[in-house]
C-alpha positions in Angstrom: -70.2 25.7 42.8 -67.6 27.4 44.9 -63.8 27.5 44.1 -63.1 25.3 47.1 -65.6 22.6 45.8 -64.1 22.7 42.4 -60.6 22.5 43.8 -61.7 19.4 45.5 -62.7 17.8 42.3 -59.4 18.5 40.9 -57.7 16.9 43.8 -59.6 13.6 43.0 -59.0 13.7 39.2 -55.2 14.6 39.6 -54.4 12.2 42.4 -52.2 10.1 40.0 -49.8 13.2 39.9 -48.4 12.2 43.3 -47.3 8.9 41.7 -44.9 10.5 39.2 -42.8 12.1 41.8 -40.7 10.4 44.5 -42.2 10.1 48.1 -41.6 13.0 50.3 -40.3 12.2 53.7 -40.5 14.7 56.7 -41.2 14.7 60.4 -44.7 13.5 61.1 -47.4 15.1 58.7 -44.9 18.2 58.2 -42.4 18.5 55.5 -38.6 19.5 56.1 -39.4 23.0 54.9 -42.2 23.4 57.3 -40.6 22.1 60.1 -37.6 24.6 59.4 -40.0 27.4 59.0 -41.9 26.8 62.3 -38.5 26.6 64.2 -37.5 30.0 62.7 -40.7 31.5 63.7 -40.7 30.0 67.2 -37.2 31.6 67.8 -38.3 34.9 66.5 -41.5 34.8 68.5 -39.4 34.3 71.8 -37.0 37.1 71.1 -39.6 39.6 70.3 -40.4 39.7 73.9 -37.0 41.2 74.6 -36.5 44.9 74.7 -35.4 46.7 71.5 -34.4 50.1 73.3 -31.3 50.6 75.3 -32.0 52.3 78.7 -35.6 51.4 79.1 -37.7 48.3 78.3 -39.7 48.6 75.2 -40.4 45.5 73.0 -42.3 45.3 69.7 -45.3 44.3 71.7 -45.3 47.6 73.5 -44.1 49.9 70.8 -47.4 51.1 69.2 -48.4 48.8 66.6 -45.2 47.7 65.5 -45.8 44.2 66.4 -48.4 43.7 63.5 -46.1 43.7 60.7 -43.0 42.6 62.5 -44.1 39.5 64.1 -47.9 39.3 64.2 -48.5 38.8 60.5 -45.6 36.0 60.1 -47.5 34.2 63.3 -50.7 34.0 61.2 -48.9 32.6 58.2 -47.2 30.0 60.4 -50.4 29.0 62.1 -52.1 28.5 58.8 -49.4 26.3 57.4 -49.6 24.1 60.6 -53.6 24.1 60.2 -53.2 23.0 56.5 -51.4 19.9 57.5 -53.6 18.9 60.4 -56.9 20.0 58.6 -56.5 19.5 54.8 -60.1 20.7 54.1 -59.9 23.7 56.3 -58.6 27.1 55.2 -57.1 27.0 51.7 -56.2 30.5 51.0 -56.1 34.0 52.4 -58.3 36.1 50.0 -56.9 35.3 46.5 -53.5 34.2 47.9 -52.6 30.5 48.6 -51.1 29.8 52.0 -47.6 29.6 50.9 -48.2 32.8 48.9 -49.4 34.6 52.0 -46.5 33.3 54.0 -44.1 34.7 51.4 -45.8 38.1 51.7 -45.8 38.1 55.5 -42.1 37.2 55.9 -41.2 39.8 53.2 -43.0 42.5 55.0 -41.5 41.6 58.3 -38.0 41.9 56.8 -38.7 45.4 55.5 -39.7 46.4 59.0 -36.7 45.1 60.9 -34.5 46.3 58.2 -36.0 49.9 58.8 -35.2 49.6 62.5 -31.8 48.5 61.6 -31.2 51.4 59.2 -32.3 54.0 61.6 -30.1 52.5 64.4 -27.0 52.6 62.2 -27.8 56.1 60.9 -28.3 57.4 64.3 -25.0 55.6 65.5 -23.0 57.1 62.7 -24.2 60.7 63.6 -24.2 60.5 67.2 -21.8 57.8 68.1 -24.4 56.1 70.3 -26.4 52.8 69.9 -29.9 53.3 71.0 -31.1 49.9 70.2 -30.3 46.1 71.3 -29.2 43.1 69.7 -32.8 42.1 69.1 -33.3 44.0 66.0 -30.2 42.2 64.5 -31.4 38.8 65.3 -35.0 39.3 64.2 -33.6 40.6 60.8 -31.6 37.5 60.4 -34.7 35.2 61.4 -36.9 36.9 59.0 -34.3 36.7 56.1 -34.3 32.8 56.7 -38.1 32.9 56.6 -38.0 34.6 53.3 -35.6 31.9 52.0 -37.9 29.3 53.2 -40.9 30.8 51.7 -40.0 32.9 48.6 -36.8 31.1 47.4 -37.8 27.7 48.5 -39.1 26.4 45.1 -35.6 27.2 43.5 -33.7 25.3 46.0 -33.3 21.5 45.3 -34.2 20.0 48.8 -36.7 22.6 50.0 -38.4 22.7 46.4 -39.5 19.2 46.7 -42.5 20.5 48.8 -43.8 22.3 45.8 -43.4 19.5 43.0 -46.2 17.0 42.3 -48.8 19.2 43.9 -52.3 18.7 42.2 -53.3 21.2 39.7 -56.4 23.1 40.7 -58.1 26.2 39.1 -56.8 29.6 40.2 -59.0 31.8 42.5 -61.2 34.1 40.4 -59.1 37.2 41.7 -55.8 35.5 40.5 -57.1 34.5 37.1 -56.2 36.6 33.8 -58.2 39.8 33.5 -61.0 40.2 31.0 -60.6 42.6 28.0 -62.1 46.0 28.3 -64.5 47.0 25.7 -64.8 50.6 24.5 -67.6 52.4 26.1 -70.6 53.0 23.6 -70.9 56.5 22.3 -73.5 58.6 24.1 -76.9 58.6 22.6 -77.8 61.5 20.4 -80.6 63.9 21.2 -84.0 62.0 20.8 -85.7 62.5 17.6 -89.5 63.3 17.6 -92.0 60.3 17.7 -93.4 58.9 14.5 -96.4 61.1 14.8 -94.3 64.2 15.0 -92.3 63.8 11.9 -95.2 65.4 9.7 -94.3 68.6 11.3 -90.9 68.3 9.9 -91.9 66.9 6.5 -91.5 69.0 3.2 -94.5 71.0 2.4 -97.5 68.9 0.8 -99.0 69.5 -2.6 -101.8 71.6 -1.2 -99.3 74.1 0.3 -97.3 74.1 -2.9 -100.4 74.9 -4.9 -101.7 77.5 -2.4 -98.3 79.3 -2.8 -98.5 79.2 -6.7 -102.2 80.7 -6.4 -101.2 83.7 -4.6 -99.6 85.0 -7.8 -103.1 85.6 -9.2 -102.9 89.2 -8.0 -100.4 89.9 -10.7 -102.5 88.7 -13.5 -102.9 92.2 -15.0 -99.2 92.4 -15.8 -97.5 90.9 -18.8 -95.7 88.5 -16.5 -98.9 87.2 -15.1 -100.6 87.1 -18.4 -97.5 85.0 -19.6 -98.0 82.4 -16.7 -101.7 82.3 -17.5 -100.9 81.2 -20.9 -98.4 78.7 -19.8 -101.0 77.1 -17.6 -103.5 76.8 -20.3 -100.8 75.2 -22.6 -99.9 72.7 -19.9 -103.6 71.6 -19.7 -104.5 73.5 -16.6 -108.3 74.3 -15.9 -109.4 77.7 -17.6 -110.3 80.4 -15.5 -113.9 81.3 -14.7 -115.6 83.6 -17.1 -115.9 86.5 -14.7 -112.2 86.3 -14.0 -111.5 86.3 -17.7 -113.8 89.1 -18.4 -112.4 91.2 -15.7 -109.0 90.5 -16.8 -109.4 91.2 -20.6 -110.5 95.1 -20.2 -107.7 95.4 -17.8 -105.2 94.0 -20.3 -106.7 96.3 -22.9 -106.4 99.3 -20.8 -102.6 98.5 -19.7 -100.8 97.0 -22.7 -97.9 94.8 -21.9 -94.6 96.3 -22.8 -92.2 95.0 -25.5 -90.1 93.4 -22.9 -90.3 92.8 -19.1 -87.8 92.6 -16.4 -88.2 88.9 -16.0 -87.9 87.6 -19.6 -86.2 89.1 -22.4 -88.3 89.6 -25.7 -86.6 86.8 -27.5 -87.6 84.4 -25.1 -91.2 85.1 -24.0 -92.8 82.7 -26.5 -89.9 80.1 -26.3 -90.5 78.8 -22.7 -91.5 75.2 -22.1 -94.7 74.1 -20.2 -93.8 73.1 -16.5 -95.7 70.5 -14.7 -98.6 71.1 -12.5 -97.7 71.6 -8.7 -99.4 68.3 -8.1 -96.3 66.6 -9.3 -94.3 67.7 -6.3 -96.5 65.8 -3.9 -95.0 62.4 -4.4 -91.4 63.2 -3.2 -92.8 64.9 -0.3 -94.9 62.0 0.7 -92.1 59.6 0.2 -89.9 61.4 2.3 -92.5 61.8 5.1 -92.9 58.1 4.7 -89.2 57.5 5.3 -89.2 59.4 8.4 -92.2 57.7 9.7 -91.3 55.5 12.7 -92.4 51.6 12.5 -91.8 48.2 13.9 -89.3 45.9 12.2 -88.7 42.1 12.7 -85.4 40.8 11.5 -85.1 37.0 10.4 -82.0 36.3 12.5 -79.8 37.9 14.9 -78.2 41.1 13.7 -75.8 43.6 15.1 -77.0 47.5 15.5 -73.9 49.5 15.5 -72.9 53.0 16.3 -71.4 55.9 14.0 -68.0 54.1 13.9 -69.1 50.5 13.6 -69.0 49.3 17.0 -71.9 46.9 18.1 -74.3 48.7 20.5 -76.9 46.0 20.9 -78.7 43.3 18.9 -82.1 42.6 17.7 -83.5 39.2 16.6 -86.4 37.3 15.5 -88.0 37.2 18.8 -88.9 40.6 19.3 -89.9 43.7 17.3 -87.5 46.7 17.0 -88.5 50.2 16.7 -87.2 51.9 13.5 -87.2 55.8 13.9 -85.7 56.4 10.4 -85.5 54.7 7.2 -82.4 55.6 5.0 -83.2 53.1 2.3 -80.1 50.8 3.1 -80.0 51.6 6.7 -82.3 51.7 9.4 -81.9 53.9 12.6 -83.2 51.7 15.3 -83.9 52.7 19.1 -83.3 50.1 21.8 -86.0 50.0 24.6 -83.5 51.8 26.9 -83.0 54.7 24.8 -79.8 53.6 23.0 -79.8 54.4 19.1 -77.8 52.5 16.5 -77.7 51.8 12.8 -78.8 48.6 11.2 -76.7 48.0 8.0 -78.3 44.8 7.0 -81.9 45.5 6.0 -82.5 42.6 3.7 -85.6 40.3 4.8 -87.1 42.7 7.3 -90.6 42.4 8.1 -92.3 45.9 8.6 -94.9 46.0 11.2 
């Protein structure tokens, strides 16, 4: 539905507003203000054909494009005022301006143009003592000032203001309505994180890697430090070494007796250490961390906001579509939208994992 159609509906619904005001009398279909405005324009239009310069003929119609703002725009405004009375369903506005608003702007601009000509004439006359322009500019300035009174200040005058009272209320043009609030632009998305299958490259080392690292110290079994580690492993319940490894280690231990103290452990603490857990116990945190970084699909039971770092909503997810979670931070999910935006879901209760 267009603004004009909506305005017609308001005209029908607000027809009773005219009954609250006294009747308005005029000349035929025109009000007193409109008749006065047409008369002022008619005189100004006729006078505009006279020359504005002394010594040679030069009217506003022949002086370049001076006629557009000085008399052309007021002529369009008066034509629309007359057309509005003769055809009420015709043109109702010029852009986002009503016809009366456009007339106010047209006569105000014309006053500025004629005032500029008068100012230049007076300034040149004071400097040189000669008047280079005729009486036309003075008459036109006075007529345009009267036009400003009939358009801009008419609602404030008792008799002329009757033309503006009792009018039906209609919705404003969309360009004349209050502006919408401006929302802050969402923060730029951070660098894209690896896909779910690539998180394994960044996960902590697994149990096999840790065990392999520990077994590389077997080359030092001949030293006292290596012998103590072997004893600690046997006390913790580790698997015994093979017979050949044990037989090869014993002669070496006999040939190279361990010193009383080592650089790694003082003598008074060599037999007081506690047994450590096997490297296999470190595999569980690594697997848990890898699982937290594994991407998965999630479905929330109701509409929830996904916000940025400072808490401004970026987008929403709901129960109608699955959302991609690229990181699980226990109480916060890092969610990626299908258009690439990334945000944080703080309410993770009741989320179904896919």
